[in-house]
N, C-alpha and C positions, 0 to 999 in steps of 0.2 A: 872136605870131610871133617876137619877140625871145627870149622864154623858151624856146621850142621850139628855136631855133638854139643857145642856150647848152647845152641838154641834148644836142643832136646833136653838137656839137663835143666835149663831154665824153666821148662814147662813141668818138670817133675819136682824139683826142690822148692822149698819155701824161701826163695831168694829172688832178687831182681838183678838182672845183668844190665849194667849201665854202659859198658863199653868193652871192647876187646880189640886186639890186634894180633894177627897170626903172622909171625915172621918166619924166615927160613930156618932159624935154629933156636927160637924161643917164642913164647907167647905171653900176652898180658890179658888179664880179665879184671874188670872193675865190678865188684859184687856188693850188694847190700843184703845182708842176712835178715830175714823178716820172721822171727820166731812167733810173733803174735798170730800170724795167719795159720801156721801149722797147729796151734792149740785149738783152733776152731774146726779143724778137719774131723769129720766123722770117721769111725773105724774103717768103713768100707773104702773111703777115699784114701786113707793112709795105705791100705793094702793094695789098692789099684795103682797108686803111684810107685810103690815098692816093686810090684811085679812088672811095671813098665820099665823100671830101672834094671831089674834082674829078671828078664822074661824066661819062661819055661820053653822047652824045645817043642812041645806040642800041647794040644788042648787038655789032654788027660793030666799031664804033669802040672799044667797051669792050675787046674781045678784042685789038684792035690795040695799044691803050695798055698793056694788061697784058703782052703779049708784049714790047713795046719796053722796059718797065721791067725785066722778068725777065732780059733779055739784057744788062743793064748793072748790075754791082754798084755802080758809082759812083753811078748814079741812085738806086738803092735806099737807099744810105747817106745820100744827100742828103735823100731823103724822110724817112728815120728821124730825122735831125737836126731837120728842120723840124717834125716831130710832137712835139718836146719844146721848141719855141721859142715863148716867150710872144708875141713880135712876130708870128709866123705865126698863132697863135691869134687875136690881136686883128685881124689883117688879114682873116682868114676870117670873123670876126664882123662887123666894121665894114663891109666891102665888101658882104656879104650884106644887111645892114640898109639901107645906102645905096641899093643897086640896087632893093630892094623899095619903099622909101619914095619914091624918085624916080619909079618906075614908077606908083605909086598917084597921085602928084601930077602926073604927066605933065610932068615937068621933067627937066633934065639939069644936070650940074655938081656942085660940091662940096656934100656933105651935112653932114659933121662939121666942127666949128669948128677942130679941130687934132688932133695926135697924142695918143694916150692917155697918161695919167699913171699912174705905177706906184710903189708903196711896197713895200719889202722887209719882211717880217714875221719878226722875229728868233727868236721862240719861241712856245710854245703860248699864253702870255698875250696876246701881240700878235695871234696868230691869232684867239683868242676875242674880243678887243676889236674887231678889224676886222669879224668876222662880225656882231657885235651892232650896230656902227655902220652897216653896210650894211643889215641887216634892219630897222633902225629908221628908215630914211630917210623913209618916208611919215609916221611919227609926228612926227619932228622938223620935217617940212615942214608939219605941220598938216592934212594931207589924210586922215589916218586916226587914230582914237582908240585903237585897240587892234590886236593882231596879226591878229585875224580879218578886220579891214577893210584890212589892209596888202596890197593887191593887187600882184601881180607881184613878190613877194619870195619868197626861199627859205624863210623861216620860216613863211610862210602855207602853203606846200606841205608842210613838215614837220608842221605842226599838223593839216592836213587828212588827212595820211596816218595820223596817230595816231587821228583820229576814226574812220577806216575800220577800223583794226586796233589797238585799245588794247593788245594783247599785246606790241607792239613798244616800248612806253613806256620800259621798262628796258633795251632793247638799247643797245649802245655807239653813240654818235653817229658817223655816217659822212658822207662827202661827199654832197651832194644829187645829184650827177651825176659821171660819170667813174669813175676808179679808186677802189675802196673797200677795197683790201687793206691800207692803212696806217692805223694808229690814232694820231692826232695830238692828240686832246683827251680828257682823263680825265673824261668825263661821259656820261650817257645822253641819249637823245632828249628825254625829259621834263625832265631837268635843264637842258638847253640852252634849251628853250622857256620854262621857269620863269625862267631867267637873263635872257633877252631881255625878257620881260614885266616883270620886276623893274626892269631898266634903263630901260625905256620909261616907267615910272611916275616915275622920278627926273628924267627930262629933260623931261617935260611941264611947261608953264608953270604949270599949276594945282597941280603937285605938286613944284615945285622944292625941293630940299634935304631932302625927306622920305625917310628911310631906314627900311625895315621892321625890326622888332625881330629877326625871324628871317630872316637873309639866305639866298639860295639855296645849296643844297649845292654847286653848281658853283664858287662863289666859294671855299668852304673847300678844295675839291680843288685849286684853282689857287693857294691860299695868298694870297688877295687880300683887302684890306679894302674894304668896300662903298663908302666915300667915295672911295678911291683908284680903284676900278674905274670908277665913274661918270665921274670926271675923265678917266681913260684913254680911255674910249669917246668922250667929247666931243672929246678931243684928236686923235683919228685924222684928222679933216678939216682941222684948222688948226694944231695945235701941232707936228706932225711934217711931214716932207716926203718925203725919199727912203727913209727907213727908220723902222720902229716897233720899239722895244725898250728895253732898259735903257740907262743912261748909258754903261756899259762897252761894250755892244754898239755903240752909236753911235760912241763914240770909236775902237773897233777898226776899224770900217768906214771911218771918215774917214781913218785912217792908211793903210788898205789901198788906198784910191783916191787917196792923195796930197793930202788936204785936212786943214786944221787942225781942222775941226769940221763937224757936220751939224746942220741945224735940228732942234730937239727935244731936244738933249742937256740943256739947262737945265731943260726941262719934265720930262724923265725923272729928272734928278737931284733935283728937288723931291720926288719920291715917296720917295726914299731918306732924306730928311732930316725927313720928317714924323713 
């Protein structure tokens, strides 16, 4: 149900879903917000997407809602802005899950512990590390031994898709859902799965510190050292906080928001000095 909702929202919002993992008590989603696409939508498309997000109970109400939105340019622009708003994406995801879960348990009240937490990903390396971190959640948690057993993750979906159609192995890696017109990672579908599998072998307790002689091609494309890459992935969940990127990226962001530093700058700087 949660996976289906993520895919559904990806088809409505002006966003690209690069990865997700649905665990027993939390979930992760890797999202690229793409406002440029939404600016090109015609009024009718904005309305159609909004009504898909908040459908009417019947055809009569649907037509009434559509006509009301069509008569107000202000309302249409408000909908357009919300369809590129990460908070609105999470609202539509969290409320849907909460209502369904409470209905199943026949209870009411608060479902989530608190508001969602968000990290800004500064570049393609940060994006790749975040995707691997998210896709490897079941492996790190010890509930899966490999990618095939990593249920409710985007990497399992990617792997299953390649099993169904091996000819797509060398196609450029695209988002798992949502907009697919932007190319943000210089690797193929097969190279990404190889990269995640490689990373998972490094973070398993029985394989700690073991680096294969032939590192994945994706690492070479990203210009990353295997040891640094593994540390970077591990650091997504604890070493960084508001942003993932280089020391310069973190320093610039801190200055932009009026802070002296951001958590993770020392961690990021350590890579540059190794």
